[in-house]
Structures are given as C-alpha cells and as structure tokens.
Backbone as numpy.savetxt, mean C-alpha at the origin, in Angstrom:
# Nx Ny Nz CAx CAy CAz Cx Cy Cz
-15.93 45.38 -14.14 -15.01 44.48 -13.46 -15.22 43.05 -13.97
-14.13 42.28 -14.14 -14.28 40.90 -14.61 -14.94 40.05 -13.54
-15.72 39.10 -13.98 -16.41 38.18 -13.07 -15.64 36.86 -12.99
-15.40 36.44 -11.78 -14.67 35.20 -11.56 -15.65 34.12 -11.12
-15.50 32.96 -11.71 -16.37 31.83 -11.36 -15.64 30.91 -10.40
-16.36 30.49 -9.38 -15.79 29.56 -8.43 -15.99 28.12 -8.85
-16.66 27.88 -9.94 -16.98 26.52 -10.35 -15.73 25.69 -10.61
-14.69 26.32 -11.21 -13.49 25.57 -11.54 -12.69 25.20 -10.30
-12.89 25.97 -9.20 -12.13 25.71 -7.99 -12.81 24.72 -7.06
-14.05 24.31 -7.42 -14.75 23.38 -6.57 -14.24 21.96 -6.79
-14.08 21.26 -5.68 -13.59 19.88 -5.76 -14.72 18.97 -6.21
-14.39 17.99 -7.03 -15.39 17.05 -7.49 -15.86 16.17 -6.34
-17.14 15.78 -6.33 -17.65 14.92 -5.26 -16.88 13.61 -5.17
-16.78 13.09 -3.95 -16.01 11.87 -3.70 -16.57 10.70 -4.48
-17.91 10.58 -4.53 -18.49 9.41 -5.19 -18.21 9.40 -6.69
-18.18 10.59 -7.30 -17.87 10.66 -8.73 -16.42 10.25 -8.98
-15.53 10.69 -8.11 -14.12 10.36 -8.28 -13.89 8.87 -8.03
-14.65 8.30 -7.12 -14.51 6.88 -6.85 -14.97 6.05 -8.04
-16.06 6.45 -8.65 -16.53 5.76 -9.87 -15.50 5.91 -10.99
-14.91 7.10 -11.08 -13.86 7.31 -12.08 -12.68 6.39 -11.84
-12.35 6.14 -10.56 -11.25 5.23 -10.24 -11.57 3.80 -10.68
-12.83 3.40 -10.53 -13.23 2.06 -10.97 -13.09 1.93 -12.48
-13.54 2.93 -13.22 -13.40 2.90 -14.67 -11.93 2.93 -15.08
-11.12 3.69 -14.34 -9.70 3.74 -14.65 -9.06 2.36 -14.45
-9.46 1.65 -13.40 -8.94 0.30 -13.18 -9.29 -0.62 -14.34
-10.51 -0.49 -14.85 -10.90 -1.30 -16.00 -10.08 -0.97 -17.24
-9.84 0.31 -17.48 -9.03 0.71 -18.63 -7.60 0.20 -18.51
-7.05 0.23 -17.30 -5.69 -0.27 -17.09 -5.62 -1.76 -17.41
-6.61 -2.51 -16.95 -6.62 -3.96 -17.23 -6.69 -4.24 -18.72
-7.56 -3.52 -19.43 -7.71 -3.74 -20.87 -6.41 -3.40 -21.60
-5.78 -2.33 -21.23 -4.57 -1.90 -21.94 -3.38 -2.77 -21.59
-3.37 -3.33 -20.38 -2.31 -4.28 -20.05 -2.44 -5.55 -20.89
-3.67 -5.98 -21.11 -3.88 -7.16 -21.96 -3.40 -6.89 -23.38
-3.60 -5.67 -23.84 -3.16 -5.30 -25.19 -1.67 -5.03 -25.25
-1.00 -5.01 -24.10 0.45 -4.82 -24.08 0.92 -3.40 -24.30
0.07 -2.42 -23.96 0.44 -1.02 -24.15 1.17 -0.50 -22.92
2.48 -0.70 -22.89 3.28 -0.29 -21.75 4.54 0.44 -22.22
5.12 1.21 -21.30 6.38 1.90 -21.53 7.41 1.33 -20.56
8.24 0.38 -20.98 9.18 -0.27 -20.04 10.09 0.71 -19.32
10.57 1.73 -20.02 11.47 2.69 -19.38 10.75 3.46 -18.28
9.51 3.84 -18.53 8.74 4.54 -17.52 8.47 3.65 -16.31
8.25 2.37 -16.54 8.01 1.44 -15.44 9.23 1.35 -14.53
10.41 1.26 -15.14 11.64 1.18 -14.35 11.83 2.46 -13.54
11.55 3.61 -14.13 11.68 4.88 -13.42 10.74 4.93 -12.21
9.51 4.49 -12.40 8.55 4.52 -11.30 8.87 3.49 -10.23
9.41 2.35 -10.62 9.82 1.35 -9.63 10.94 1.87 -8.76
11.86 2.62 -9.37 12.96 3.20 -8.60 12.45 4.20 -7.58
11.38 4.90 -7.91 10.82 5.86 -6.96 9.92 5.23 -5.93
9.15 4.23 -6.34 8.18 3.61 -5.42 8.83 2.64 -4.45
9.98 2.05 -4.81 10.61 1.05 -3.95 11.62 1.62 -2.99
12.81 1.99 -3.46 13.85 2.51 -2.56 13.41 3.75 -1.78
12.57 4.58 -2.39 12.15 5.79 -1.71 11.31 5.53 -0.47
10.59 4.41 -0.46 9.72 4.09 0.68 10.32 3.03 1.60
11.52 2.55 1.30 12.08 1.43 2.06 12.35 1.80 3.52
13.02 2.91 3.75 13.38 3.29 5.12 12.14 3.51 5.99
11.14 4.28 5.54 9.93 4.41 6.37 9.24 3.08 6.64
9.20 2.21 5.63 8.56 0.90 5.82 9.30 0.10 6.89
10.63 0.08 6.81 11.41 -0.68 7.79 11.25 -0.11 9.20
11.24 1.20 9.32 11.07 1.80 10.64 9.71 1.49 11.23
8.67 1.64 10.43 7.31 1.42 10.93 7.09 -0.04 11.28
7.47 -0.95 10.39 7.21 -2.36 10.65 8.14 -2.92 11.73
9.38 -2.44 11.77 10.28 -2.90 12.82 9.79 -2.52 14.20
9.39 -1.27 14.37 8.86 -0.82 15.65 7.53 -1.50 15.97
6.71 -1.71 14.96 5.43 -2.39 15.18 5.64 -3.83 15.64
6.61 -4.51 15.05 6.92 -5.87 15.49 7.40 -5.91 16.93
8.20 -4.93 17.31 8.68 -4.87 18.69 7.53 -4.59 19.66
6.66 -3.66 19.29 5.52 -3.32 20.16 4.58 -4.50 20.29
4.29 -5.16 19.17 3.37 -6.31 19.22 3.94 -7.41 20.11
5.22 -7.69 19.97 5.84 -8.74 20.79 5.82 -8.36 22.26
6.07 -7.09 22.56 6.06 -6.63 23.94 4.69 -6.83 24.58
3.64 -6.43 23.89 2.29 -6.53 24.44 1.79 -7.96 24.49
1.99 -8.72 23.41 1.52 -10.10 23.37 2.29 -10.97 24.35
3.59 -10.72 24.52 4.38 -11.48 25.47 3.89 -11.29 26.90
3.49 -10.08 27.23 2.97 -9.80 28.57 1.70 -10.61 28.83
0.87 -10.73 27.81 -0.38 -11.49 27.97 -0.10 -12.99 28.07
0.74 -13.52 27.19 1.02 -14.96 27.18 1.79 -15.38 28.43
2.61 -14.50 28.95 3.38 -14.83 30.14 2.48 -15.08 31.34
1.33 -14.44 31.38 0.39 -14.65 32.48 -0.17 -16.07 32.48
-0.22 -16.70 31.33 -0.78 -18.05 31.20 0.30 -19.10 30.95
1.55 -18.74 31.22 2.67 -19.66 31.05 2.71 -20.24 29.63
2.42 -19.42 28.66 2.42 -19.86 27.26 3.39 -19.02 26.43
4.49 -18.60 27.05 5.42 -17.71 26.38 6.09 -18.37 25.18
6.19 -19.71 25.20 6.84 -20.40 24.09 6.06 -20.26 22.79
4.79 -19.91 22.88 3.97 -19.74 21.66 3.98 -18.30 21.16
4.83 -17.46 21.75 4.86 -16.05 21.36 5.19 -15.89 19.88
6.14 -16.66 19.39 6.49 -16.57 17.97 5.33 -16.95 17.06
4.56 -17.97 17.47 3.41 -18.37 16.67 2.36 -17.29 16.60
2.07 -16.66 17.77 1.11 -15.56 17.77 1.60 -14.40 16.91
2.90 -14.16 16.98 3.49 -13.10 16.16 3.31 -13.42 14.67
3.58 -14.66 14.29 3.46 -15.05 12.90 2.04 -14.94 12.39
1.08 -15.37 13.21 -0.32 -15.33 12.80 -0.79 -13.90 12.57
-0.46 -13.00 13.48 -0.98 -11.64 13.41 -0.11 -10.72 12.56
1.19 -10.68 12.85 2.05 -9.72 12.17 2.29 -10.11 10.71
2.67 -11.34 10.48 3.03 -11.75 9.12 1.81 -11.83 8.20
0.68 -12.25 8.74 -0.51 -12.34 7.90 -1.17 -11.00 7.65
-1.21 -10.16 8.68 -2.01 -8.95 8.60 -1.22 -7.65 8.70
-0.48 -7.49 9.79 0.11 -6.19 10.06 1.16 -5.78 9.03
2.03 -6.70 8.66 3.11 -6.34 7.73 2.58 -5.83 6.39
1.67 -6.56 5.72 1.18 -6.03 4.43 0.38 -4.76 4.57
-0.42 -4.64 5.63 -1.24 -3.44 5.80 -0.35 -2.23 6.08
0.60 -2.38 7.00 1.47 -1.26 7.34 2.32 -0.83 6.15
2.83 -1.81 5.41 3.64 -1.48 4.23 2.84 -0.71 3.20
1.64 -1.21 2.89 0.79 -0.54 1.91 0.37 0.84 2.39
0.14 1.00 3.69 -0.26 2.30 4.23 0.87 3.31 4.11
2.10 2.88 4.38 3.24 3.78 4.23 3.42 4.17 2.76
3.28 3.21 1.87 3.41 3.50 0.44 2.30 4.44 -0.01
1.09 4.26 0.51 0.00 5.17 0.16 0.31 6.59 0.60
0.87 6.72 1.81 1.17 8.05 2.32 2.32 8.73 1.62
3.29 7.95 1.16 4.47 8.56 0.54 4.41 8.54 -0.98
4.07 7.40 -1.54 4.11 7.25 -3.00 2.76 7.62 -3.63
1.66 7.08 -3.06 0.35 7.37 -3.63 0.02 8.85 -3.61
0.35 9.52 -2.52 0.10 10.97 -2.46 0.95 11.72 -3.48
2.17 11.23 -3.70 3.04 11.87 -4.71 2.44 11.70 -6.10
1.88 10.51 -6.37 1.22 10.29 -7.67 0.07 11.28 -7.86
-0.77 11.42 -6.82 -1.91 12.32 -6.92 -1.47 13.76 -7.12
-0.45 14.18 -6.38 0.02 15.56 -6.48 0.67 15.83 -7.84
1.49 14.90 -8.30 2.20 15.10 -9.57 1.23 15.14 -10.75
0.34 14.14 -10.81 -0.60 14.10 -11.93 -1.62 15.22 -11.80
-2.02 15.55 -10.56 -2.94 16.67 -10.38 -2.34 17.98 -10.85
-1.06 18.18 -10.57 -0.39 19.40 -11.05 -0.32 19.42 -12.57
-0.11 18.25 -13.16 -0.10 18.18 -14.62 -1.48 18.47 -15.19
-2.52 18.05 -14.48 -3.88 18.30 -14.95 -4.22 19.79 -14.91
-3.94 20.45 -13.80 -4.34 21.86 -13.67 -3.47 22.77 -14.52
-2.26 22.35 -14.86 -1.40 23.16 -15.73 -1.51 22.75 -17.20
-2.47 21.88 -17.51 -2.80 21.48 -18.89 -1.69 20.68 -19.56
-0.80 20.09 -18.77 0.23 19.24 -19.37 -0.36 17.94 -19.93
-1.41 17.45 -19.29 -2.06 16.22 -19.79 -2.74 16.50 -21.12
-3.33 17.69 -21.25 -3.91 18.06 -22.55 -2.82 18.13 -23.62
-1.64 18.58 -23.24 -0.53 18.63 -24.19 -0.11 17.22 -24.62
-0.12 16.27 -23.68 0.18 14.88 -24.04 -0.81 14.35 -25.06
-2.07 14.66 -24.86 -3.09 14.19 -25.80 -2.91 14.82 -27.18
-2.51 16.09 -27.20 -2.25 16.75 -28.49 -1.08 16.09 -29.21
-0.13 15.55 -28.44 1.01 14.85 -29.03 0.69 13.38 -29.31
-0.59 13.01 -29.19 -1.05 11.65 -29.44 -0.40 10.63 -28.49
-0.20 11.07 -27.26 0.30 10.19 -26.20 -0.82 9.99 -25.20
-1.24 8.76 -25.03 -2.34 8.45 -24.12 -1.87 8.63 -22.67
-2.53 9.49 -21.88 -2.09 9.69 -20.48 -2.16 8.42 -19.64
-3.12 7.57 -19.92 -3.25 6.34 -19.12 -2.07 5.42 -19.40
-1.73 5.26 -20.68 -0.58 4.41 -21.02 0.73 4.99 -20.50
0.84 6.32 -20.55 2.12 6.96 -20.23 2.28 7.25 -18.74
1.18 7.59 -18.06 1.26 8.01 -16.67 0.76 6.97 -15.68
-0.38 6.34 -15.99 -1.05 5.48 -15.01 -0.48 4.07 -14.98
-0.36 3.45 -16.15 0.07 2.05 -16.20 1.47 1.85 -15.62
2.47 2.68 -15.94 3.79 2.48 -15.30 3.74 2.59 -13.79
2.95 3.51 -13.27 2.85 3.66 -11.82 2.12 2.47 -11.18
1.10 1.97 -11.87 0.37 0.83 -11.34 1.24 -0.41 -11.29
1.97 -0.67 -12.36 2.86 -1.83 -12.38 3.95 -1.68 -11.33
4.50 -0.48 -11.20 5.58 -0.25 -10.24 5.11 -0.55 -8.81
3.96 -0.02 -8.42 3.47 -0.27 -7.06 3.07 -1.73 -6.86
2.48 -2.34 -7.87 2.07 -3.74 -7.75 3.26 -4.67 -7.55
4.41 -4.28 -8.09 5.62 -5.10 -7.96 6.38 -4.74 -6.69
6.49 -3.46 -6.40 7.37 -3.03 -5.31 6.75 -3.23 -3.93
5.43 -3.11 -3.80 4.82 -3.30 -2.47 5.04 -4.72 -1.95
4.85 -5.78 -2.76 5.21 -7.12 -2.25 6.69 -7.25 -1.87
7.57 -6.65 -2.65 8.99 -6.70 -2.31 9.26 -5.98 -0.99
8.66 -4.82 -0.82 8.81 -4.10 0.44 8.22 -4.89 1.60
7.16 -5.63 1.34 6.55 -6.45 2.39 7.50 -7.54 2.86
8.28 -8.10 1.94 9.28 -9.11 2.33 10.29 -8.50 3.29
10.78 -7.31 2.96 11.71 -6.63 3.87 11.03 -6.33 5.21
9.75 -5.95 5.15 9.01 -5.66 6.38 8.88 -6.91 7.25
8.64 -8.06 6.63 8.55 -9.30 7.39 9.87 -9.62 8.08
10.96 -9.44 7.36 12.28 -9.76 7.92 12.59 -8.85 9.10
12.42 -7.54 8.92 12.76 -6.61 9.99 11.79 -6.74 11.15
10.53 -7.06 10.86 9.56 -7.26 11.93 9.88 -8.49 12.76
10.26 -9.58 12.09 10.68 -10.79 12.80 11.92 -10.53 13.64
12.86 -9.80 13.08 14.08 -9.50 13.83 13.77 -8.66 15.07
12.91 -7.66 14.91 12.54 -6.84 16.05 11.78 -7.63 17.10
10.86 -8.49 16.65 10.11 -9.31 17.59 10.99 -10.28 18.34
11.92 -10.94 17.63 12.83 -11.88 18.28 13.74 -11.16 19.27
14.18 -9.95 18.94 15.05 -9.21 19.84 14.33 -8.84 21.14
13.08 -8.37 21.02 12.31 -8.01 22.21 12.02 -9.24 23.06
11.68 -10.36 22.39 11.40 -11.59 23.13 12.61 -12.05 23.94
13.79 -11.87 23.35 15.01 -12.33 24.04 15.43 -11.35 25.12
15.32 -10.05 24.85 15.79 -9.05 25.80 14.81 -8.84 26.96
13.54 -8.85 26.67 12.54 -8.53 27.70 12.05 -9.79 28.43
11.77 -10.84 27.66 11.17 -12.04 28.26 12.14 -13.21 28.37
13.41 -12.99 27.99 14.43 -14.02 28.09 14.07 -15.28 27.31
13.32 -15.08 26.22 12.95 -16.19 25.34 13.98 -16.26 24.22
14.71 -17.36 24.08 15.75 -17.45 23.04 15.17 -17.17 21.65
15.96 -16.52 20.84 15.51 -16.20 19.48 15.20 -17.47 18.69
15.96 -18.54 18.93 15.71 -19.80 18.22 14.34 -20.35 18.57
13.96 -20.27 19.85 12.64 -20.73 20.27 11.54 -19.88 19.64
11.77 -18.58 19.60 10.79 -17.66 18.99 10.59 -17.99 17.52
11.68 -18.18 16.78 11.59 -18.46 15.35 11.03 -19.85 15.08
11.34 -20.83 15.94 10.76 -22.16 15.78 9.24 -22.12 15.93
8.77 -21.31 16.86 7.33 -21.16 17.03 6.70 -20.49 15.82
7.41 -19.52 15.23 6.90 -18.89 14.01 6.75 -19.92 12.90
7.77 -20.75 12.72 7.73 -21.77 11.66 6.63 -22.80 11.92
6.35 -23.08 13.18 5.33 -24.08 13.50 3.92 -23.58 13.16
3.70 -22.28 13.32 2.37 -21.72 13.09 2.20 -21.16 11.68
3.28 -20.65 11.10 3.19 -19.97 9.81 3.69 -20.89 8.71
2.80 -21.23 7.79 3.15 -22.11 6.68 3.64 -21.30 5.47
4.39 -21.93 4.57 4.85 -21.21 3.36 3.69 -20.64 2.55
2.56 -21.34 2.52 1.43 -20.83 1.75 0.91 -19.52 2.34
1.09 -19.34 3.65 0.67 -18.08 4.27 1.50 -16.92 3.75
2.78 -17.15 3.52 3.63 -16.09 2.96 3.18 -15.75 1.54
2.83 -16.77 0.77 2.33 -16.53 -0.59 1.05 -15.70 -0.55
0.15 -16.03 0.37 -1.09 -15.27 0.50 -0.81 -13.83 0.93
0.17 -13.65 1.80 0.54 -12.30 2.23 1.06 -11.47 1.06
1.87 -12.08 0.21 2.39 -11.36 -0.95 1.28 -11.05 -1.95
0.31 -11.95 -2.07 -0.83 -11.68 -2.95 -1.63 -10.48 -2.44
-1.85 -10.44 -1.13 -2.54 -9.29 -0.56 -1.75 -8.01 -0.80
-0.44 -8.09 -0.68 0.39 -6.91 -0.92 0.28 -6.44 -2.37
0.19 -7.39 -3.28 0.00 -7.04 -4.69 -1.29 -6.25 -4.89
-2.37 -6.71 -4.26 -3.65 -6.01 -4.37 -3.56 -4.63 -3.73
-2.93 -4.55 -2.57 -2.80 -3.27 -1.87 -1.97 -2.28 -2.69
-0.90 -2.75 -3.31 -0.08 -1.88 -4.15 -0.85 -1.35 -5.34
-1.69 -2.20 -5.92 -2.52 -1.76 -7.04 -3.50 -0.68 -6.60
-4.08 -0.87 -5.41 -5.00 0.14 -4.88 -4.28 1.47 -4.68
-3.10 1.43 -4.09 -2.32 2.66 -3.87 -2.13 3.43 -5.17
-1.71 2.73 -6.20 -1.40 3.39 -7.47 -2.66 3.92 -8.16
-3.70 3.10 -8.23 -4.91 3.49 -8.95 -5.61 4.67 -8.27
-5.68 4.66 -6.95 -6.34 5.77 -6.26 -5.52 7.04 -6.42
-4.21 6.95 -6.26 -3.37 8.14 -6.43 -3.48 8.72 -7.83
-3.40 7.87 -8.83 -3.48 8.35 -10.21 -4.87 8.88 -10.55
-5.91 8.18 -10.09 -7.27 8.61 -10.39 -7.59 9.96 -9.75
-7.19 10.12 -8.50 -7.45 11.40 -7.84 -6.65 12.53 -8.50
-5.47 12.21 -9.03 -4.71 13.22 -9.75 -5.37 13.60 -11.06
-5.85 12.61 -11.80 -6.47 12.87 -13.10 -7.78 13.64 -12.97
-8.48 13.49 -11.85 -9.76 14.16 -11.67 -9.64 15.46 -10.88
-8.41 15.95 -10.71 -8.20 17.21 -10.00 -8.67 18.38 -10.86
-9.37 19.31 -10.25 -9.82 20.51 -10.93 -9.48 21.72 -10.08
-9.19 22.84 -10.71 -8.93 24.07 -9.97 -7.48 24.47 -10.01
-6.92 24.73 -8.81 -5.54 25.20 -8.74 -4.71 24.43 -7.75
-3.70 25.12 -7.19 -2.75 24.45 -6.29 -3.43 23.91 -5.04
-4.44 24.61 -4.54 -5.13 24.16 -3.34 -5.78 22.80 -3.57
-6.40 22.63 -4.73 -7.07 21.38 -5.05 -6.07 20.25 -5.27
-4.86 20.57 -5.73 -3.83 19.55 -5.90 -3.45 18.96 -4.55
-3.22 19.83 -3.57 -2.90 19.36 -2.23 -4.05 18.59 -1.61
-5.27 19.04 -1.85 -6.43 18.35 -1.30 -6.59 16.97 -1.94
-6.33 16.88 -3.22 -6.42 15.59 -3.90 -5.42 14.59 -3.33
-4.21 15.07 -3.06 -3.19 14.19 -2.48 -3.62 13.68 -1.11
-4.19 14.56 -0.29 -4.62 14.16 1.04 -5.76 13.17 0.99
-6.78 13.48 0.18 -7.95 12.60 0.10 -7.57 11.27 -0.53
-6.61 11.26 -1.44 -6.17 10.01 -2.05 -5.58 9.07 -1.01
-4.80 9.62 -0.08 -4.20 8.80 0.97 -5.29 8.20 1.86
-6.23 9.03 2.30 -7.29 8.54 3.18 -8.14 7.49 2.47
-8.46 7.73 1.21 -9.25 6.76 0.45 -8.49 5.45 0.28
-7.20 5.53 0.02 -6.39 4.31 -0.12 -6.40 3.51 1.17
-6.26 4.20 2.31 -6.27 3.49 3.60 -7.60 2.77 3.82
-8.70 3.46 3.53 -10.02 2.84 3.71 -10.16 1.60 2.83
-9.78 1.73 1.57 -9.91 0.60 0.64 -8.96 -0.53 1.00
-7.78 -0.21 1.50 -6.82 -1.25 1.90 -7.39 -2.08 3.05
-7.96 -1.42 4.05 -8.52 -2.15 5.18 -9.76 -2.95 4.75
-10.57 -2.39 3.88 -11.74 -3.12 3.40 -11.31 -4.33 2.58
-10.32 -4.13 1.69 -9.82 -5.25 0.89 -9.16 -6.30 1.76
-8.48 -5.88 2.82 -7.85 -6.84 3.72 -8.89 -7.71 4.42
-9.99 -7.12 4.83 -11.05 -7.91 5.45 -11.59 -8.95 4.47
-11.88 -8.52 3.25 -12.42 -9.45 2.25 -11.41 -10.55 1.90
-10.15 -10.16 1.70 -9.13 -11.14 1.33 -8.84 -12.11 2.47
-8.82 -11.61 3.70 -8.57 -12.48 4.84 -9.68 -13.50 4.98
-10.91 -13.06 4.79 -12.04 -13.98 4.87 -11.98 -15.02 3.76
-11.58 -14.59 2.55 -11.53 -15.50 1.41 -10.33 -16.44 1.46
-9.18 -15.94 1.89 -7.95 -16.73 1.85 -7.79 -17.67 3.04
-8.28 -17.24 4.20 -8.06 -18.03 5.41 -9.32 -18.73 5.90
-10.41 -18.54 5.19 -11.62 -19.28 5.52 -12.43 -18.63 6.62
-13.63 -19.14 6.79 -14.53 -18.64 7.82 -14.08 -19.12 9.18
-14.10 -18.27 10.21 -13.71 -18.71 11.55 -14.58 -19.85 12.06
-13.96 -20.73 12.79 -14.68 -21.85 13.38 -15.36 -21.39 14.66
-16.68 -21.54 14.71 -17.44 -21.08 15.86 -17.70 -22.22 16.82
C-alpha cells in the first residue's frame, strides 16, 4: 500500500510566516524603488480592492457613527455639554474609528481574498509556472495588490468619514434635537485639517498591512484546499492584530504623549 505523508498538509508555524511577511515587505520596498511594477495589474487590483469593499465600509462606518453619537450624546447630556457632541465625535471617530473600521473591513474582504487566491495558486503550482516563465511572483502578484490597498484604503476612509459624519449628525438632530449645523461646527472646532492628513496616513499604513499579510500568508500556504481556507482566516486575524498595534504606535507618535 502507498504511504501518505502528512508533512505537506501541516500548516507552517505562525512565527515563521510572520518573519516571511517582514522579509516580503522589505522585498516590496526594494522593488518599488527599482520601479518594477505592472501598471495594468495595479489598475485591476484597485478596481477590486476599492469598489468591492465600498458598500460594507459605508454600512459599518455609518452605523458605527450613529451608535457612537447615540452613546456619547447620552453621556454629555447628563453634564449639559451636548453642544460639544460634534467635537467628541471628531476626536474619536475621525481620528481612530473610521480608519480602523475601514481597514478591518478591507482585511476581511480583500485581504482574505488575496490570501485565498495566492494560496490556491501556490498549492496548484501556478506560482512555480510563473517562475518558469521568468515572471517574478512578487512583482506580478504582490506589488500590484500592495499598491492597490495602500491607495484605496485612504480613499475608502474619506467616504467612511463622510458617511460617519452624516450618520452622527442625523442621530444628534433626531434623538437629541441638536441642529446638524451645531454638530458640524463643533466638529470643525475640535478637528483640524492636519488631523485628517494624519488619519489618511494611518489608513495608508493599514492598507499596506492588509495587502502584505494577505499576500504573505498566501505565498506561504502549504498543503491543499483546507490550508488555503485556513490561511485566509489567519491572515484576517493577523491583519486585525497588526492594525490595532500599529494604530496604538501611530496615535502615540502623531498625537503626542497624553498630558498627565
């Protein structure tokens, strides 16, 4: 009887795959400096990473803005500080929640798709075929996806900010009878233009994380169809962890140390 080895079906350890993701990020940076890109592939990936995730992003951020306004308004109303509701919304939602929620949705929809697609190519030896045709998989598969997510996540974040503000202003007016103009004036008083720039910078970093983790987990997939699905799932969870960790570091660096 033939002997079957389970070694090929075993998933690679998380720490090894994480180190591989770090090396992949370095290779992407070096090749971008050298200008090794496929413009047509970038456009194709942008079309998939942007419009495909727009509706989920708008739904999640719009509802989150409404929920945040509902809860924060209840608290501020107790202290007769309802006029500052827009400012509190701007500080928390625009600086933190919008970019994190947008990147998390993209990780769940786009990053997992990257991991599954590239993982399927790995286990079916399509990546080996690319190498035989003298086509570098990183240049052809990874870099277009990384550029697409790095560009589209900030754009999606802008839409998330708009729909979140609209949802927050609507709840403030309908539930707390706070005029939308007063809500938006408070947002402008607390939220500076530089804060929006910082938010978009964070979104750029988060989009890069989504793409690199998805692609790296796909490239390091071993085994069969079961491992492809597992790689997609673990890629999403890893992206979420790194997004929150990066957000903590970026918030501390961009907004300074809290005053004690």
